[in-house]
DRENTOR-515936 format. One record per atom (N, C-alpha, C, CB): x, y, z negated. Coordinates in steps of 0.1 Angstrom, whole numbers, plus 5000, padded with zeros to 4 digits. Each point is the difference from the previous one (the first is absolute). Glycine has a CB too. Layout:
BEGIN
XYZ;...
//
This chain:
BEGIN
103965109168;498650125004;498849844990;500650195040;498749934955;498749884992;499249965012;499550134974;499949745023;499449915008;498350085000;501949744991;498050285021;498150064999;499449905009;500150314999;498549734999;499049935007;499150095008;500149824983;499650135028;498750085006;499050024993;500449925016;498750204985;499050004988;499349865001;499650264999;499849675014;498749925001;500749884994;498550095023;502949884978;500749874992;500450074989;500949845019;499150264974;500050024986;499150004991;501450095007;497149925002;498749994994;500149815000;498450285013;501749684996;500149855000;501049924987;499850065028;501150034971;501049924988;499550064988;502449965012;496950134986;499650054987;498849895001;500950284997;498249705010;499349944998;500049804995;499650255014;502049714993;500749914992;500549994989;500149995015;500250124980;500750014988;498550024990;502850115010;496549954993;498550004989;499449854998;499150255012;501149665003;499249905000;501549904992;497750065026;503549934973;500549904990;500050074987;501449875017;498550284977;499850064989;498449914997;501850265004;497349765000;498649934997;500249864999;498650155013;502449764991;500149845001;500550014984;500949925030;500350164971;500749984983;498950054991;502750055005;496550034993;499350044990;499049904999;500650235002;499049665008;499149895002;500849924987;499350015030;501349934976;501249904995;499950054982;501949985028;498650174970;500050014987;498949994990;501650105010;497449964999;498649974991;499549895001;499450185001;501049715008;499649854996;500549974990;499849925017;501950104981;500749934990;499850074986;501849925018;497750194981;499750054988;498649944998;501350215002;497649805005;498849894999;500449884990;499350055026;501649884984;500349844993;500850084988;500349775022;500450264975;500650024991;499650084986;501249955018;497950114984;499350084989;498549915001;501450295003;498449705006;498449914992;498850104999;501649834981;498750275027;498550124996;498449935006;501850275006;497549774990;498449955007;500150075011;498449974982;500849965027;499950045012;499150135000;500449765009;498950254982;499150164998;501150134995;497449864990;503450105006;501050095000;501250035008;499249974984;501349925023;501049995011;499749905007;501550104990;498249905022;499549905007;501249965009;497550084999;503049765005;501149975008;499450065014;501049774986;500550245020;500050055012;499149955006;501950065000;498349815003;498849925008;498450034999;501749824995;497650244993;499150024999;499750105007;500249914983;500550195018;499750145004;500150005015;500850094979;500149805030;500150025013;499149925001;502050085007;497249844986;498649925002;498850095004;500949824983;499250325009;499250055004;499950085017;500049994972;501149995032;500450095014;499549865009;502650204994;497449735003;499749885009;498549964996;502549915003;496950124986;498349964998;499350135003;500249814979;500450335020;499150085005;500550095004;498849944989;501650055029;501150045005;499050145007;502049735004;496950294999;499150105003;500050084990;498749885011;500350104977;500550094992;500850104993;498949895004;502950035000;501150084997;500550115014;500749764981;498750175031;500350095012;498950125000;501049785015;498350244976;498850095005;500150114988;498149795013;502350144973;500450094991;501550075005;498549854981;501950095025;502050075001;499450105009;502549785000;496850135011;499850165013;499550134993;499149855022;499850144969;499350084995;501750134991;497049764999;503450124989;500950104996;501050095007;499549874986;500750015025;501450055007;499350135011;501649725000;497250285003;499650115006;500350124995;498749885006;500750154980;499750094990;501250025001;498149964987;503149975005;501550055000;500350065008;500749854991;499650105024;500250055015;499950134999;499149825013;499350184996;499350154996;500350094990;498549905007;501750084982;500150094987;501450035002;498449894981;502450045023;501550045001;500350085012;500649784988;499050175022;500250085009;499350195000;500249725011;498650254982;499350154995;500750064991;497949935003;502950014987;500750064992;501650085008;498649814982;501550115027;501250005007;499550135011;501149704997;497750325006;499950135010;500150124993;498549885015;500650074974;499650154987;501650004989;496349944995;503849985004;501750024995;500850065007;500049824991;500350195024;501150045006;499050194998;501549715022;497350304982;499750135005;499950084988;498849935019;501350044969;499750034987;501750044996;497449814995;503650115007;501350015001;500750085006;499649854996;499950155017;500250135010;499950144993;499049865020;499450134978;499450154993;500950024987;497349955007;503449974984;500650044992;501250095001;498949834994;501950115018;501050015000;500350155006;500049744999;498450265010;500250125010;498750144996;501049785023;498350154969;498850085000;500250144990;498649775005;502550274994;500150114990;499050034988;500950095020;498549984979;499050054989;499049905001;500450255001;499249715010;499049884997;500449904993;499350045018;501749864985;500849924994;500349984987;500550035018;499650124977;500150024983;499050004993;501550125001;497049895009;498649964993;500249895001;498550145005;501849805009;499449855000;500849904992;499250045023;502249994972;500549874990;499149974991;502250035001;497750084988;499149994985;498949885006;500150314988;499249715022;498749925005;500749865003;498550225013;502749774996;500449855002;500649944990;500350035021;500150024968;501149934989;498449964993;503050174996;496149955001;498549944991;499549865007;498850274994;501249735017;499749885009;500549884994;500250145020;501249874980;500949844996;500050024983;502149975025;497350114966;500149994986;498649924997;501550224995;497649805014;498749984995;500249885002;498750175004;500349724986;499949885001;498949995011;500849964977;499749945037;498849995009;499449914999;500750105012;498849844973;499949905000;498350064992;503049845001;497350284995;499350084997;498650025010;502250084990;498449965018;499650055014;499249875005;502250185004;497849724997;499549885002;498350015002;502249894987;497550095003;498350024999;499350115010;500349934974;500350185026;499950135011;500149945013;501250174987;500149805016;500349955012;498949865003;502750094997;497149904994;499049845006;498550105005;500949744976;498650365017;498850035000;500050085017;499750024970;501650055026;500150085019;500049865005;501750265003;499149675002;500649955009;499249805001;502550234996;496949774994;499349894995;501249835000;497350165012;502249754987;500649864995;500949965012;497949914983;501950185031;500849875010;501450085000;497849885020;502650114993;501350005001;500550175000;499849745014;499650354986;500550155003;500550024980;497850125029;501149894964;500849994985;500949974998;498849964995;501749925009;501449914999;501350095007;498449745004;501050305010;501050085006;500350104997;499549925013;499350194978;500250104989;501149964992;497650055000;501949904994;501149924987;501350005002;498449844996;501750125016;501749885004;500750175005;499149645015;499950454991;500950155003;499950024994;500150075015;499650024976;500250044986;501050004991;498249955002;502249904996;501149924994;501349995009;498349874988;501450125026;501050005008;501050125005;498449845005;500950274992;500150125011;501650104989;496350035014;503049954975;501450144994;501449875005;498650184968;502149745032;501149965004;500450105010;499649784993;499750185018;500150075016;500450154998;497949845011;500750224978;500750175002;501350024995;497850084996;502349874995;501750004988;500550005012;500149844975;500250025030;501149985009;499850115011;500149754995;499450275009;499750115014;500450094995;498249955012;501550114979;500250174996;501649974995;497150104991;503149835006;501949944994;500750015012;499649804982;500050115030;500750015011;500450135005;499049815004;499750255002;500250115004;500550114992;498649915012;501550124973;500850044995;501750035003;497949904989;502349955010;501549975001;500650035011;499749854987;500050175022;500350045015;501450084997;497150025012;504149974994;501250054999;499850155003;501249795005;499050324987;499850145010;500750035010;499550084984;501349875020;501350015009;499449995010;501749924988;497249975011;499449935015;499050095004;500349764995;498750284992;499050135004;500850125007;498549964978;502650085017;500850095001;500650025018;500649944970;499649935035;500249945009;498650055010;501649814985;497650155009;498750025015;499750135002;498849814997;501650244988;499650165002;500650055010;499750044980;501849945019;500750065010;500249955012;500850084985;498149805023;499850015007;498650035004;501949914998;497750154996;498450085006;499149894999;500850185018;499349734971;498849894999;498850054991;501749805003;497250205001;499050054992;499549864987;499050205025;500249894968;499649884991;499749855003;499350204990;499949815015;499449825009;501149895006;498050155010;502849994997;501649935002;500349964990;501150125015;499449954982;500949954988;499749924985;500850195012;497749764991;499249924989;500849885010;497150144987;502149875027;500349845010;501249924998;499050125018;501950024983;501149975004;501449974987;498850145024;500749974965;501349944992;499149954985;502450205011;496549894984;499549964989;499249844999;499850274998;499449735015;499049844994;501249895004;496950075008;503949924999;501049925007;500949934982;500450215031;500249944962;500949994991;498849894985;501850305011;497149774989;499049974990;499349855002;499550274998;500849685015;499049865001;500949894988;499250045032;501749934966;500449934989;499550034988;501649995011;498350144986;499050004987;498849955000;500950164996;498749885017;498749995001;499449865001;500350205009;500649714997;500049875001;499849954983;501649995027;499550074963;499949954992;498650004990;502450035007;497050114995;498849994996;499249895004;500250214999;499649815018;499349885005;500049904995;500250065014;500749894984;500349874994;499549964988;501550035011;498150084980;499449974983;498850005005;501550134981;498149955029;498550055002;499149885004;500850245009;500249674999;498749935002;500049874994;499850115021;501249874968;499249914988;499250084991;501849845000;498450274995;499250064997;498649985006;501950124994;498249905017;498550005006;499449864999;500650175019;499849714979;499949844998;499650074987;502049795014;498850224976;499150044984;498950055003;501750074986;498250075022;498750074997;499049925005;500850225002;499249685009;498849945005;499749884988;500550065028;500549904965;499649904988;499150104989;502449835003;498350264995;498950074992;498750025003;501750104995;498449985018;498449995001;499149875003;500650215007;499949704995;499049874999;500149964990;500049935018;500950134971;499649954983;498750074997;502549994990;497950155016;498950094992;498449935005;501850265000;498049735012;498949975006;500349955016;498950174982;500549695021;500149975015;499449865002;502150155004;497549845005;499949865003;500549875010;498650144992;502649965008;501749945009;500550015000;500149985008;501549974995;500950044997;500749874991;499150275002;502149734995;500949864993;499850094988;502249855017;498050284976;499650044989;498749984995;501450135006;497749865001;498549934995;499849855001;499050205008;502049755002;500149844995;500849964986;499949955027;501050134969;500349974991;499050034986;502350015014;497150104989;499250044986;498849915000;500650254999;498749685013;499149934997;500649864994;498450135017;503049834989;500449894996;500050004987;501149975018;499350134977;500650034985;498849924992;501350275004;497649825001;498649954991;499749825002;498650275006;501749715003;499849885003;500949894997;498950125014;502649934978;501049964994;500649915009;499150034979;500749995036;501149935009;501150065003;498549905009;502750054983;501150064996;500849995013;499849944975;500149955032;500749935013;499950165005;499249685005;499450344997;499550075012;500850134999;497549905001;502450144983;500750114998;501450045005;498549984983;502149925018;501449944999;500350055014;499949784983;499750145028;499749975014;499850155004;498849754999;499950354995;499850135004;501750075000;497150004990;503450014998;501050054995;501350015011;498949924977;501249915028;500950005007;499950065015;500349824983;498650165024;499550075011;500650124997;497849885006;501350184986;500650144996;501450044999;498249994989;502349975007;501550015001;500449985017;500549904972;499350015032;500349985015;499850095007;499549824998;498750285002;499850095002;501250135004;498149874987;502250184998;500750084994;501650015007;498149964978;502349905022;501350005009;499550025011;501449864989;498150095023;499750015013;499850195001;498649715004;500750344987;499950165005;501650044996;497150084992;503249884996;501550064996;501150035014;499849824975;500350015030;500949965009;499650055013;500549814987;498250255016;499650025015;500150164997;498149775010;501850284981;500750144999;501450015003;498450064984;502349865011;501449975000;500949995014;499249894980;499750025026;500349985014;500050095008;499549844997;499250245006;500050135005;500550085000;499049964999;501350084985;501450114999;500949985005;499850044985;500849845021;501449985003;499549975016;501349894974;498050085031;499349975014;499650175008;498749714989;500550345003;499350105010;500850145000;497649894996;503050114989;501050124999;501449984994;497850124998;502949795008;501249964999;500850135007;499349744999;500450275013;501250175002;499850094988;499750035028;499249994973;499550114987;501249964990;497050005001;502349924993;501049944989;501150025000;499049874999;501850035009;501249995005;500850165000;499049765015;500350314991;500650135006;500150124987;498849955026;500150044968;500150094986;501249944992;497450044997;502649815000;500849964987;501350035006;498749814988;501850145025;501150035006;500650134999;499149845013;499750304983;500550155002;500250024984;498450105025;501049814966;499850064990;501549874994;496650135000;503649835003;501849974996;500950085006;499649784999;500450285014;501050095006;499650134988;500249905032;498850154963;499550114995;500849984982;497350025021;
//
């Protein structure tokens, strides 16, 4: 029997593994700096980067909260919108065929080109960052939701029909549980894209956030601060990904296990 951890312990275990990787990365980084002898304005030693956190803790906390808020709200909006659109694409009939080209066009259109327009509409605050984050992060949820609902075995649907189940009953009892593994695959991608979208929005125009901090630090040639912001962004992205992974195995474990076992029997 494979070794399994409860979701909460799994989350802590993953955090410990991430911390171990971070320690190894810092050690390799320090060795590379010592061996290469690169100037500090190109590759600062890890000690200088960590010193930035000690010198300006409130600065990093404030900007990290702004970026995390934009990413989390953008991810939640993308998940809600992606689920709704994915369901419409699967069951919308003629409306779905008319909607699909619009969804594809939204994905292929460069989001950066819409940045100035979104800044005009929503301003330089959190709202514009959430809008860009949502637009960038929504597509994986749409695709995974539509694919998961499409992949429901026809035999399950016929069985529900034979039992006299209505459309909503079939959706809740069979189609949605079977689609959950697909949906969460898209959500895991979506949360990382939401963070990227928040940073893109901050680069386009902002007065706060880690992207804004990196942009201003570049003009000040504060390379160590840029690296510190990048490490913090990596930690936020990893935390978002692990949080989704933990929720997947905690909140929906019965559905996931049921659909997985049924798929193997099928």
